[in-house]
N, CA, C and O of each residue as an XYZ file, in Angstrom:
400
protein
N      31.764      4.385    -34.562
C      31.938      3.076    -34.513
C      30.841      2.763    -33.700
O      30.583      3.550    -32.789
N      29.915      1.440    -33.899
C      28.830      1.176    -33.224
C      29.352     -0.254    -33.095
O      29.885     -0.887    -34.006
N      29.104     -0.740    -31.690
C      29.474     -2.490    -31.102
C      27.932     -2.767    -30.600
O      27.198     -2.144    -29.833
N      27.759     -3.976    -31.366
C      26.582     -4.618    -31.043
C      26.940     -6.027    -30.399
O      27.808     -6.613    -31.046
N      26.574     -6.572    -29.508
C      26.366     -7.449    -28.593
C      25.505     -8.345    -28.497
O      24.543     -8.056    -27.785
N      25.514     -9.704    -29.138
C      24.450    -10.693    -29.107
C      24.588    -11.746    -28.344
O      25.567    -12.451    -28.591
N      23.962    -12.032    -27.570
C      24.098    -13.258    -26.524
C      22.940    -14.647    -26.774
O      21.751    -14.558    -26.470
N      23.406    -15.568    -27.221
C      23.060    -17.100    -27.728
C      22.711    -17.897    -26.978
O      23.463    -17.691    -26.026
N      21.831    -19.014    -26.607
C      22.045    -20.000    -26.000
C      22.180    -21.048    -26.803
O      21.174    -21.525    -27.328
N      23.264    -21.510    -27.003
C      23.062    -22.791    -28.291
C      23.756    -24.317    -27.347
O      24.854    -24.350    -26.791
N      22.935    -25.229    -27.395
C      23.045    -26.660    -27.276
C      23.497    -26.506    -25.639
O      24.354    -27.310    -25.272
N      23.078    -25.705    -24.802
C      23.291    -25.453    -23.611
C      24.978    -24.573    -23.294
O      25.503    -24.449    -22.187
N      25.441    -24.155    -24.402
C      26.407    -22.900    -24.319
C      25.939    -21.861    -24.395
O      24.802    -21.713    -24.841
N      26.870    -20.610    -23.878
C      26.371    -19.223    -24.071
C      27.299    -19.047    -25.083
O      28.434    -19.493    -24.918
N      26.948    -18.364    -26.287
C      27.616    -17.845    -27.403
C      27.701    -16.327    -27.600
O      26.642    -15.700    -27.585
N      28.804    -15.703    -27.774
C      28.303    -14.252    -27.141
C      29.181    -13.703    -28.662
O      30.372    -13.893    -28.910
N      28.132    -12.968    -29.547
C      28.747    -12.789    -30.690
C      28.738    -10.791    -31.003
O      27.698    -10.133    -30.992
N      30.125    -10.202    -31.248
C      30.044     -8.968    -31.117
C      30.288     -8.669    -32.394
O      31.152     -9.264    -33.038
N      29.598     -7.776    -32.852
C      30.020     -7.170    -34.353
C      30.126     -5.689    -34.250
O      29.297     -5.109    -33.548
N      31.077     -4.989    -34.886
C      31.178     -3.872    -34.646
C      31.196     -3.117    -36.132
O      31.921     -3.567    -37.019
N      30.321     -1.889    -36.367
C      29.872     -1.135    -37.437
C      30.452      0.082    -37.416
O      30.436      0.877    -36.476
N      31.208      0.272    -38.967
C      31.931      1.286    -38.968
C      31.995      1.707    -40.151
O      32.291      0.912    -41.044
N      31.692      3.259    -40.481
C      31.747      3.828    -42.018
C      32.902      4.321    -41.921
O      33.331      5.001    -40.988
N      33.617      3.900    -43.169
C      35.023      4.471    -43.544
C      35.078      6.038    -44.022
O      34.344      6.604    -44.832
N      36.196      6.568    -43.255
C      36.207      8.134    -43.831
C      36.649      7.689    -45.523
O      36.607      6.541    -45.965
N      37.063      8.904    -46.280
C      37.334      9.191    -47.468
C      39.292      8.553    -47.436
O      39.788      7.732    -48.207
N      39.819      9.113    -46.563
C      41.389      9.150    -46.403
C      41.213      7.507    -45.784
O      41.984      6.755    -46.380
N      40.349      6.776    -44.694
C      40.653      5.386    -44.666
C      40.203      4.645    -46.096
O      41.113      3.963    -46.567
N      39.297      4.653    -46.664
C      39.251      4.215    -48.119
C      40.318      4.306    -48.795
O      40.850      3.237    -49.095
N      41.035      5.706    -49.292
C      42.450      5.434    -50.199
C      43.246      4.387    -49.476
O      43.632      3.384    -50.076
N      43.491      4.580    -48.261
C      44.527      3.755    -47.328
C      44.203      2.315    -47.282
O      45.137      1.515    -47.315
N      42.657      1.783    -47.190
C      42.341      0.295    -47.614
C      42.637     -0.225    -49.065
O      43.092     -1.354    -49.252
N      42.348      0.678    -50.114
C      42.845      0.439    -51.492
C      44.107      0.224    -51.666
O      44.461     -0.674    -52.429
N      44.908      0.906    -51.080
C      46.200      0.736    -51.233
C      47.004     -0.561    -50.506
O      47.996     -1.182    -50.887
N      45.943     -0.749    -48.987
C      46.548     -1.836    -48.479
C      46.185     -3.192    -49.191
O      46.862     -4.197    -48.980
N      44.977     -3.200    -50.138
C      44.434     -4.464    -50.515
C      45.129     -4.637    -51.652
O      45.028     -5.707    -52.253
N      46.036     -3.497    -52.182
C      47.188     -4.095    -53.536
C      48.460     -4.406    -52.945
O      49.124     -5.334    -53.407
N      48.905     -3.668    -51.888
C      50.099     -3.965    -51.663
C      50.620     -4.618    -50.134
O      51.737     -4.997    -49.783
N      49.240     -4.572    -49.358
C      49.811     -5.366    -48.132
C      50.411     -4.459    -47.183
O      50.813     -4.927    -46.118
N      50.532     -3.155    -47.435
C      51.289     -2.080    -46.619
C      50.766     -0.852    -46.909
O      50.018     -0.568    -47.844
N      51.267     -0.035    -45.929
C      50.673      1.305    -46.086
C      52.065      2.205    -45.150
O      52.434      2.088    -43.981
N      52.586      3.131    -46.329
C      53.749      3.843    -45.457
C      53.514      5.304    -45.608
O      53.259      5.889    -46.660
N      53.671      5.973    -44.052
C      53.669      7.612    -44.296
C      54.942      7.734    -43.909
O      55.493      7.267    -42.912
N      55.432      8.497    -44.900
C      56.681      9.042    -44.704
C      56.702     10.642    -44.116
O      55.859     11.488    -44.415
N      57.718     10.830    -43.323
C      57.555     11.896    -42.361
C      58.616     12.306    -42.463
O      59.573     11.544    -42.595
N      58.756     13.759    -42.427
C      60.108     14.298    -42.448
C      59.629     15.285    -40.963
O      58.526     15.239    -40.417
N      60.911     16.214    -40.515
C      61.181     16.871    -39.121
C      60.068     17.815    -39.133
O      59.395     18.100    -38.143
N      59.878     18.387    -40.565
C      58.886     19.741    -40.467
C      57.539     19.479    -40.214
O      56.845     20.419    -39.827
N      56.942     18.152    -40.392
C      55.778     17.424    -40.114
C      55.534     16.407    -39.207
O      55.637     15.295    -39.726
N      55.265     16.403    -38.112
C      55.104     15.469    -37.379
C      54.140     14.482    -37.392
O      52.998     14.848    -37.671
N      54.295     13.549    -37.202
C      53.414     12.143    -37.278
C      51.615     12.562    -36.932
O      50.626     12.120    -37.517
N      51.667     13.350    -36.021
C      50.660     13.403    -35.352
C      49.867     14.084    -36.049
O      48.661     13.859    -35.948
N      50.408     15.216    -37.044
C      49.492     16.108    -37.789
C      49.226     15.649    -38.939
O      48.568     16.338    -39.717
N      49.601     14.606    -39.234
C      49.476     14.019    -40.304
C      47.856     13.602    -40.264
O      47.301     13.166    -39.256
N      47.213     13.817    -41.545
C      45.833     13.338    -41.407
C      45.689     11.745    -41.507
O      44.709     11.237    -40.961
N      46.610     10.930    -42.174
C      46.551      9.626    -42.779
C      46.874      8.829    -40.888
O      46.429      7.717    -40.602
N      47.445      9.431    -40.179
C      47.790      9.153    -38.925
C      46.722      8.389    -38.191
O      46.763      7.163    -38.089
N      45.625      9.240    -37.609
C      44.330      8.906    -37.477
C      43.666      7.703    -37.796
O      43.264      6.721    -37.173
N      43.685      8.217    -39.332
C      43.085      6.989    -40.131
C      43.718      5.330    -39.906
O      43.168      4.229    -39.898
N      44.685      5.637    -39.789
C      45.819      4.591    -39.513
C      45.387      3.648    -38.283
O      45.135      2.444    -38.320
N      45.368      4.615    -37.069
C      45.059      4.118    -35.842
C      43.847      3.728    -35.714
O      43.707      2.714    -35.029
N      42.867      4.220    -36.170
C      41.603      3.397    -36.596
C      41.720      2.154    -37.096
O      41.092      1.283    -36.494
N      42.477      1.773    -38.219
C      42.406      0.480    -38.983
C      43.165     -0.460    -37.917
O      42.748     -1.590    -37.661
N      43.867     -0.120    -37.550
C      44.259     -0.857    -36.001
C      43.665     -1.071    -35.184
O      43.949     -2.099    -34.569
N      42.564     -0.279    -34.727
C      41.723     -0.420    -34.000
C      40.712     -1.492    -34.077
O      40.105     -1.977    -33.122
N      40.612     -1.780    -35.212
C      39.343     -2.398    -36.107
C      39.829     -3.447    -36.305
O      39.133     -4.388    -36.685
N      41.363     -3.583    -36.069
C      42.329     -5.264    -36.336
C      42.334     -5.692    -37.882
O      42.114     -6.879    -38.120
N      42.535     -4.943    -38.796
C      42.316     -5.047    -40.299
C      44.374     -4.717    -40.384
O      45.098     -5.083    -41.309
N      44.711     -4.144    -39.434
C      45.860     -3.838    -39.741
C      46.938     -4.174    -38.424
O      46.609     -4.696    -37.359
N      48.011     -3.818    -38.733
C      49.122     -3.541    -37.313
C      50.238     -2.999    -37.645
O      50.579     -3.155    -38.817
N      50.861     -2.451    -37.015
C      51.803     -1.637    -37.094
C      53.201     -2.366    -37.595
O      53.458     -3.485    -37.151
N      54.047     -1.761    -38.468
C      55.091     -2.520    -38.650
C      56.305     -1.858    -38.087
O      56.744     -0.855    -38.649
N      57.106     -2.530    -36.603
C      57.982     -1.654    -36.286
C      59.580     -1.528    -36.536
O      60.460     -0.759    -36.150
N      59.499     -2.940    -37.577
C      60.694     -2.892    -38.247
C      61.105     -1.778    -39.206
O      62.269     -1.571    -39.547
N      59.939     -1.014    -39.648
C      59.965     -0.124    -41.067
C      60.734      1.016    -40.520
O      60.641      1.302    -39.326
N      61.538      1.724    -41.387
C      62.111      2.933    -41.381
C      61.092      4.279    -41.042
O      61.407      5.192    -40.277
N      60.129      4.206    -41.601
C      59.081      5.090    -41.450
C      58.029      4.741    -41.086
O      57.896      3.531    -41.265
N      56.711      5.462    -40.408
C      55.643      4.599    -39.956
C      55.251      3.506    -41.103
O      55.522      3.734    -42.282
N      54.748      2.582    -40.787
C      54.405      1.563    -41.748
C      53.130      0.839    -40.794
O      53.010      0.910    -39.571
N      52.311      0.189    -41.688
C      50.754     -0.303    -41.092
C      50.925     -1.456    -42.309
O      51.446     -1.101    -43.366
N      50.503     -2.750    -42.145
C      50.769     -4.207    -43.024
C      49.433     -4.600    -42.610
O      49.040     -4.327    -41.476
N      48.778     -5.159    -43.362
C      47.550     -6.028    -43.215
C      47.485     -7.222    -42.334
O      47.930     -8.229    -42.885
N      47.149     -7.357    -41.389
C      46.907     -8.464    -40.421
C      46.580     -9.557    -41.344
O      45.733     -9.558    -42.237
N      47.696    -10.846    -40.846
C      47.537    -12.000    -41.795
C      46.298    -13.038    -40.914
O      46.558    -13.731    -39.930
N      45.214    -12.932    -41.445
C      44.265    -13.831    -40.785
C      42.994    -14.282    -42.093
O      43.030    -13.473    -43.020
N      42.229    -15.091    -42.226
C      41.485    -15.886    -42.816
C      40.373    -14.196    -43.390
O      40.125    -13.588    -44.432
N      40.032    -14.103    -41.887
C      38.917    -12.927    -42.347
C      39.260    -11.873    -42.621
O      38.598    -11.128    -43.343
N      40.336    -11.583    -42.123
C      40.832    -10.129    -43.297
C      41.349    -10.127    -44.397
O      41.267     -9.196    -45.197
N      42.062    -11.377    -44.604
C      42.369    -11.579    -46.135
C      41.426    -11.517    -46.867
O      41.472    -10.688    -47.775
N      40.225    -12.391    -46.720
C      38.993    -12.357    -47.211
C      37.971    -10.864    -47.231
O      36.936    -10.686    -47.873
N      38.617     -9.997    -46.375
C      37.821     -8.643    -46.472
C      38.772     -7.502    -47.790
O      38.325     -6.653    -48.561
N      39.828     -7.870    -47.612
C      40.969     -6.960    -48.485
C      40.577     -7.630    -50.022
O      40.367     -6.973    -51.041
N      40.535     -9.235    -49.883
C      40.184     -9.680    -51.179
C      38.732     -9.231    -52.003
O      38.653     -9.012    -53.212
N      37.795     -9.171    -51.167
C      36.531     -8.207    -51.191
C      36.586     -6.946    -51.705
O      35.795     -6.709    -52.618
N      37.374     -6.011    -51.325
C      38.055     -4.758    -51.688
C      38.279     -4.791    -52.937
O      37.811     -3.992    -53.749
N      39.182     -5.935    -53.243
C      40.077     -5.730    -54.389
C      39.033     -6.208    -55.503
O      39.087     -5.612    -56.579
N      38.241     -7.062    -55.373
C      37.007     -7.449    -56.489
C      35.847     -6.557    -56.501
O      35.168     -6.703    -57.517
N      35.395     -5.637    -55.642
C      34.398     -4.731    -55.694
C      34.406     -3.426    -55.498
O      33.556     -2.601    -55.834
N      35.821     -3.211    -54.706
C      36.037     -1.832    -54.138
C      35.050     -1.614    -52.868
O      34.160     -2.275    -52.333
N      35.602     -0.466    -52.676
C      35.109      0.266    -51.650
C      34.764      1.720    -51.137
O      34.283      1.881    -50.015
């Protein structure tokens, strides 16, 4: 992930714009498509398959880091859900319309 920061002087005020660039992996794309349709994504874990060994878990952690989803701590299994904000909502709407 690349982070670009731009500093502008706008009407006597300093405006700092931070941009993140991230190329989604195939597993992240799969998860994003499911999130766009359902609003949540759940990883079912059994005792013989620890969460950290699951290939979906690091992808979910990256999506949390990007601010697109949050962990649902009330769920029985490990679950992430879409962050409720205008920017994130329009991002997922774009995925539904155009794909990723």
